[in-house]
C-alpha positions as CSV (number, residue, x, y, z in Angstrom):
1,X,84.7,171.8,-63.4
2,X,82.9,169.8,-60.8
3,X,80.4,168.7,-63.8
4,X,83.4,167.8,-65.9
5,X,85.1,166.1,-63.2
6,X,82.0,164.1,-62.3
7,X,81.8,163.3,-66.2
8,X,85.4,161.9,-66.4
9,X,84.8,159.9,-63.3
10,X,81.6,158.3,-64.8
11,X,83.6,157.6,-68.0
12,X,86.6,156.1,-66.4
13,X,84.5,154.1,-63.9
14,X,82.3,152.7,-67.0
15,X,85.8,151.7,-68.8
16,X,86.8,149.8,-66.1
17,X,83.8,147.9,-65.6
18,X,83.7,147.2,-69.3
19,X,87.3,146.0,-69.2
20,X,87.8,143.3,-72.0
21,X,90.1,140.5,-72.4
22,X,91.6,138.6,-75.4
23,X,89.8,135.4,-76.4
24,X,91.2,132.2,-77.0
25,X,90.0,128.8,-78.5
26,X,86.9,127.4,-80.4
27,X,83.7,125.3,-79.4
28,X,83.1,122.2,-81.3
29,X,79.3,121.0,-80.7
30,X,79.1,117.2,-81.4
31,X,75.6,117.2,-79.9
32,X,72.6,119.5,-80.3
33,X,72.2,119.0,-76.5
34,X,75.1,121.0,-75.5
35,X,73.3,124.4,-77.1
36,X,71.3,124.1,-73.9
37,X,74.6,124.5,-71.9
38,X,76.7,126.6,-74.0
39,X,75.7,129.6,-76.0
40,X,76.4,129.7,-79.9
41,X,78.5,132.9,-79.2
42,X,80.1,131.9,-76.1
43,X,83.9,132.8,-75.7
44,X,86.8,131.9,-73.8
45,X,88.7,134.8,-72.0
46,X,92.2,134.9,-70.8
47,X,91.9,136.9,-67.6
48,X,95.3,136.0,-66.0
49,X,99.0,135.0,-67.1
50,X,102.4,134.5,-66.1
51,X,102.2,131.2,-64.4
52,X,104.3,128.1,-64.6
53,X,101.7,125.8,-64.1
54,X,98.0,126.7,-63.1
55,X,95.7,124.4,-61.3
56,X,92.9,123.8,-58.7
57,X,90.6,126.6,-59.9
58,X,88.0,127.5,-57.0
59,X,85.5,130.1,-57.5
60,X,84.4,131.1,-54.0
61,X,81.0,132.9,-54.4
62,X,80.7,134.4,-50.9
63,X,84.2,136.7,-51.6
64,X,83.6,137.1,-55.2
65,X,87.1,135.7,-56.1
66,X,88.8,132.8,-57.7
67,X,91.5,131.0,-55.9
68,X,93.8,128.7,-58.0
69,X,97.6,127.4,-57.6
70,X,100.7,127.7,-59.2
71,X,101.8,124.4,-58.3
72,X,105.8,124.6,-58.8
73,X,106.1,128.2,-57.3
74,X,104.3,126.9,-54.2
75,X,101.6,129.6,-54.5
76,X,97.7,130.1,-54.4
77,X,96.6,133.3,-56.2
78,X,93.5,135.2,-56.0
79,X,91.8,136.8,-59.0
80,X,88.6,139.1,-58.8
81,X,87.2,141.3,-61.5
82,X,88.4,144.5,-59.9
83,X,92.0,143.5,-58.4
84,X,93.0,141.1,-61.1
85,X,95.5,138.4,-60.0
86,X,97.2,138.8,-56.5
87,X,99.2,136.4,-54.4
88,X,96.8,134.9,-51.8
89,X,98.9,132.4,-50.2
90,X,102.6,131.4,-50.0
91,X,103.7,129.1,-49.3
92,X,100.7,126.8,-50.3
93,X,101.8,123.1,-50.3
94,X,105.4,122.6,-49.0
95,X,106.0,124.2,-45.7
96,X,109.5,122.5,-45.0
97,X,112.7,124.2,-45.2
98,X,114.8,121.5,-46.8
99,X,115.5,121.9,-50.7
100,X,113.6,119.4,-52.7
101,X,112.9,118.9,-56.2
102,X,109.4,118.2,-57.8
103,X,106.4,120.2,-57.8
104,X,106.1,121.4,-54.3
105,X,102.8,123.6,-54.2
106,X,99.1,122.7,-53.7
107,X,97.0,121.4,-56.4
108,X,93.2,120.9,-56.1
109,X,91.5,123.3,-53.7
110,X,88.1,123.0,-52.4
111,X,86.0,124.3,-49.6
112,X,84.6,122.3,-46.8
113,X,80.9,122.1,-45.5
114,X,82.1,125.1,-43.3
115,X,83.3,127.3,-46.1
116,X,87.2,126.6,-44.9
117,X,90.0,126.3,-47.5
118,X,91.2,122.6,-47.9
119,X,94.2,122.1,-50.0
120,X,95.7,118.9,-52.0
121,X,99.5,119.6,-50.8
122,X,102.2,118.2,-53.0
123,X,105.0,119.2,-51.0
124,X,104.0,118.3,-47.6
125,X,102.3,115.1,-49.1
126,X,98.7,115.3,-47.3
127,X,95.5,116.9,-47.5
128,X,95.4,120.0,-45.3
129,X,92.8,122.6,-44.1
130,X,93.9,126.3,-44.0
131,X,93.6,127.6,-40.2
132,X,92.7,131.1,-40.8
133,X,89.7,132.7,-42.5
134,X,89.3,133.1,-46.2
135,X,89.4,136.8,-46.1
136,X,92.7,136.7,-44.0
137,X,94.8,133.8,-45.4
138,X,97.9,132.6,-43.8
139,X,100.0,129.4,-44.0
140,X,99.0,127.7,-41.2
141,X,97.3,124.2,-41.8
142,X,95.8,121.2,-40.0
143,X,96.5,118.1,-41.2
144,X,93.3,116.0,-42.6
145,X,95.4,112.9,-44.1
146,X,98.9,112.1,-44.8
147,X,99.1,108.3,-43.9
148,X,97.3,105.1,-44.9
149,X,98.1,102.0,-42.9
150,X,101.5,103.8,-41.4
151,X,102.6,104.7,-44.8
152,X,102.7,108.4,-46.1
153,X,100.7,109.2,-49.1
154,X,102.6,110.4,-52.1
155,X,101.2,114.0,-53.3
156,X,97.2,114.5,-53.2
157,X,96.2,115.8,-56.5
158,X,92.4,116.8,-56.4
159,X,89.4,116.3,-53.9
160,X,85.8,116.5,-53.2
161,X,83.3,116.2,-50.4
162,X,80.1,114.3,-50.2
163,X,77.1,115.6,-48.4
164,X,78.1,113.8,-45.1
165,X,81.1,115.8,-44.9
166,X,83.6,112.8,-46.0
167,X,86.8,114.0,-48.0
168,X,87.6,111.9,-51.0
169,X,91.0,112.4,-52.6
170,X,93.2,111.1,-55.5
171,X,97.1,110.4,-54.8
172,X,99.1,110.1,-57.9
173,X,102.7,110.7,-57.7
174,X,103.6,113.7,-59.5
175,X,104.3,115.9,-56.5
176,X,107.1,113.6,-55.4
177,X,110.7,114.8,-56.2
178,X,111.1,112.4,-59.1
179,X,107.4,112.7,-60.1
180,X,107.1,108.9,-60.6
181,X,106.5,105.5,-59.2
182,X,110.2,105.0,-58.8
183,X,110.8,107.7,-56.7
184,X,112.9,106.5,-53.5
185,X,110.6,108.5,-51.2
186,X,107.2,106.8,-52.7
187,X,106.0,104.6,-49.9
188,X,103.0,102.6,-51.2
189,X,103.3,100.4,-54.1
190,X,100.0,101.9,-55.5
191,X,98.5,105.3,-56.8
192,X,95.4,105.6,-54.7
193,X,91.9,106.9,-54.3
194,X,91.1,107.5,-50.4
195,X,88.2,108.6,-48.5
196,X,88.7,110.6,-45.1
197,X,86.0,109.5,-42.7
198,X,84.4,112.0,-40.0
199,X,86.6,110.2,-37.4
200,X,89.5,110.9,-39.5
201,X,90.0,107.3,-40.7
202,X,91.7,107.0,-44.0
203,X,90.2,104.4,-46.2
204,X,91.6,103.1,-49.4
205,X,88.8,102.9,-52.0
206,X,91.0,102.1,-55.5
207,X,94.2,101.1,-55.7
208,X,94.3,99.9,-59.5
209,X,94.2,103.2,-61.3
210,X,97.7,104.1,-62.8
211,X,97.4,108.2,-62.3
212,X,94.0,109.0,-60.6
213,X,93.2,112.5,-61.0
214,X,90.0,114.8,-61.2
215,X,87.3,113.5,-58.9
216,X,83.6,114.4,-58.7
217,X,80.5,112.8,-57.3
218,X,77.0,112.7,-59.8
219,X,73.9,114.2,-58.0
220,X,72.6,111.9,-55.4
221,X,76.1,110.7,-54.7
222,X,75.7,106.9,-55.8
223,X,78.3,107.3,-58.6
224,X,81.6,109.2,-58.8
225,X,83.9,110.0,-61.8
226,X,87.5,109.7,-61.7
227,X,90.1,110.8,-64.2
228,X,93.1,108.9,-65.1
229,X,95.7,110.9,-66.6
230,X,97.9,108.3,-68.1
231,X,98.9,108.7,-71.6
232,X,98.5,104.7,-71.9
233,X,95.1,104.7,-70.2
234,X,93.4,108.0,-70.8
235,X,90.2,107.3,-69.5
236,X,87.5,108.7,-67.1
237,X,86.4,105.7,-64.9
238,X,82.9,105.9,-63.2
239,X,82.2,103.7,-59.9
240,X,79.3,102.9,-57.9
241,X,79.4,104.1,-54.1
242,X,78.6,101.5,-51.6
243,X,79.7,102.6,-48.0
244,X,83.3,102.6,-47.8
245,X,83.8,100.9,-51.3
246,X,84.0,101.8,-54.7
247,X,82.6,99.1,-56.7
248,X,81.8,98.2,-60.6
249,X,84.4,100.4,-62.2
250,X,84.1,101.0,-65.8
251,X,85.3,103.4,-68.5
252,X,82.8,106.4,-68.8
253,X,84.8,107.7,-71.6
254,X,88.3,107.2,-73.3
255,X,90.6,109.7,-75.1
256,X,92.5,107.0,-76.6
257,X,92.5,107.6,-80.4
258,X,90.5,110.7,-80.4
259,X,92.6,112.9,-78.2
260,X,96.0,111.4,-79.7
261,X,98.3,114.2,-80.6
262,X,96.3,116.9,-78.8
263,X,98.0,118.6,-75.5
264,X,96.8,117.2,-72.1
265,X,95.3,114.3,-70.4
266,X,92.3,113.6,-68.3
267,X,92.6,115.7,-65.4
268,X,90.4,117.9,-63.3
269,X,86.7,118.0,-63.5
270,X,83.5,119.3,-62.2
271,X,79.9,117.7,-62.5
272,X,76.8,120.2,-62.3
273,X,73.4,119.9,-60.5
274,X,72.1,118.0,-63.8
275,X,74.7,115.6,-64.0
276,X,76.7,117.4,-67.1
277,X,80.3,116.9,-67.1
278,X,83.1,119.3,-67.6
279,X,86.2,117.8,-67.7
280,X,89.9,118.9,-69.0
281,X,91.6,116.5,-71.4
282,X,93.3,116.1,-74.4
283,X,92.7,119.4,-76.6
284,X,90.6,121.3,-73.8
285,X,87.6,120.9,-72.0
286,X,85.2,118.1,-72.7
287,X,81.5,118.3,-72.1
288,X,79.5,115.0,-71.5
289,X,76.1,114.1,-70.4
290,X,75.6,112.0,-67.3
291,X,76.0,108.8,-69.1
292,X,79.3,109.6,-70.8
293,X,78.0,110.8,-74.0
294,X,80.4,113.5,-75.4
295,X,78.2,116.6,-76.4
296,X,81.2,118.8,-77.4
297,X,84.5,120.4,-76.1
298,X,86.1,123.7,-75.8
299,X,89.6,123.3,-77.8
300,X,92.6,125.9,-76.6
301,X,95.9,125.7,-77.3
302,X,98.0,124.0,-74.6
303,X,96.9,121.6,-72.0
304,X,94.2,122.5,-69.4
305,X,94.5,121.0,-66.0
306,X,90.9,121.8,-64.3
307,X,88.0,123.9,-64.0
308,X,85.4,125.7,-61.7
309,X,81.9,126.4,-62.1
310,X,80.1,129.6,-60.7
311,X,77.1,129.3,-58.3
312,X,74.8,129.6,-61.0
313,X,76.9,127.0,-63.4
314,X,76.8,129.7,-66.2
315,X,80.5,130.5,-66.1
316,X,83.6,128.4,-66.1
317,X,86.8,129.0,-64.8
318,X,89.8,127.1,-66.7
319,X,93.4,126.7,-65.7
320,X,95.4,126.7,-68.9
321,X,99.0,125.7,-68.6
322,X,100.5,129.1,-67.6
323,X,97.3,131.1,-67.8
324,X,93.7,131.3,-66.5
325,X,90.4,131.4,-68.6
326,X,86.9,132.4,-67.9
327,X,84.2,131.0,-70.3
328,X,81.0,132.5,-70.2
329,X,79.0,129.5,-71.2
330,X,75.4,131.2,-71.2
331,X,73.5,134.4,-70.0
């Protein structure tokens, strides 16, 4: 009986370890260089479902977990291979008690240099740091930025840090109750890209983008890439970094025309250590080299909102409308 029990336990453990998920999407290889990043047999798996609008995926290597926002439900979820999806933090983006419309929750999630969780909070209209350890999450927050020039920012969407520990973030109006520029609670006449200096000063870097969204630095931090999620200007823009200024802005790649009729817009993005870009846009996830040449794309049904890379940059996690995908790019 002991031998039989041990055998059954071993079989059960093996089945759990080999859990399979449904696959989705197709890869389109535009340039042969993409085969160095993505295997020909790579598949996207649906690892979690049941959300209203999944966003801001963040792979936390130290804890072996994926964190992501469900923006309309004001919740951050955790996913692990062993435990599946679990509520991690609620509320995540709106801590007030007054009823309000709009998408209230957190959006983009990142870690600061000390490994603390930083959230783009729509409802509270601020960039904030969770004042609790990652393994013991609590809805306690420290404000990092909520105003510029005495005016409240609208609804921070995505963010990144440079190596000096300065915080950069985008601020479109999607989280306002009216979700647009005509919302009466909007205090700025622009939709900005900002920098929070180490002394806490908030600097306006760009005020000309209509819907600034995903943001990331290229290696060396001399250039920054910003997505513009405007159906009239569905572009990714690249800027040179000069101190407290972003200059020489130009289109890195435009989805106008090529993305017409496909779900989604330029949204979240990540850049790997070699300068390759992984960007959500119309139809799925786009793969670019560092100069804006499209290498191919992962086409999936429904709009994609953001991506996160594993520490070894071989696995991508994708927030895809009401679900989350895992894409094992290479072995």
